[in-house]
C-alpha positions in Angstrom: 0.2 0.1 -0.8 1.1 3.2 -0.8 1.6 5.6 2.4 -0.4 9.2 2.0 1.7 12.0 2.5 0.0 14.8 5.2 -0.8 18.4 3.7 1.3 21.0 4.7 -0.7 24.3 6.3 0.7 27.4 4.4 2.6 29.9 7.4 3.6 28.3 10.5 3.8 25.4 11.7 1.4 24.7 14.7 1.8 21.4 17.2 -1.5 19.1 17.9 -3.9 21.1 19.8 -2.5 25.1 19.4 -5.6 27.8 18.8 -4.2 30.4 16.4 -5.6 34.0 17.1 -7.8 34.0 14.2 -9.1 30.2 16.1 -9.7 32.0 19.0 -11.1 35.9 17.7 -12.9 33.5 15.4 -14.2 31.2 19.0 -15.0 34.5 20.9 -17.3 36.6 17.6 -19.0 33.3 16.9 -19.4 31.8 20.8 -21.7 33.1 22.3 -25.0 33.8 19.5 -24.3 30.2 18.0 -24.4 26.8 18.3 -20.9 24.8 19.5 -21.8 22.0 17.2 -21.5 24.6 13.9 -18.8 27.1 15.9 -16.4 23.8 15.8 -16.6 22.2 12.3 -16.0 26.3 10.9 -12.6 26.0 13.2 -12.2 22.3 11.8 -12.0 21.3 16.1 -13.4 19.4 18.4 -16.4 19.8 19.6 -14.9 19.0 23.1 -11.7 21.2 21.7 -14.4 24.2 21.4 -16.2 24.2 24.4 -12.8 23.5 26.8 -11.5 26.9 24.9 -14.5 28.5 25.5 -14.5 27.9 29.0 -10.4 29.2 29.6 -11.2 31.5 27.9 -14.1 32.5 29.9 -16.9 32.9 27.5 -20.3 32.6 28.6 -24.0 31.8 25.8 -25.6 35.0 25.4 -28.9 35.4 27.4 -30.4 35.8 24.1 -29.6 32.7 22.4 -29.6 30.7 25.8 -33.1 32.1 25.4 -33.7 31.0 22.0 -32.9 28.4 23.0 -35.1 28.1 26.1 -32.7 27.8 28.7 -33.3 30.9 29.7 
């Protein structure tokens, strides 16, 4: 079997699990009013990783969002 070559991203090489400034700014902008699953898909990261990072950044869902899903 032939081995598949991993695609390299342009720019700096990232350590697994490290978040870029662009990713954290997108998380900050989207997290309060967007379902976490959708944010995870946009970032290309696992759902749990997004929840942990948002928690460490002390991000919270907005009252408006919580009310819209019937949790406020």
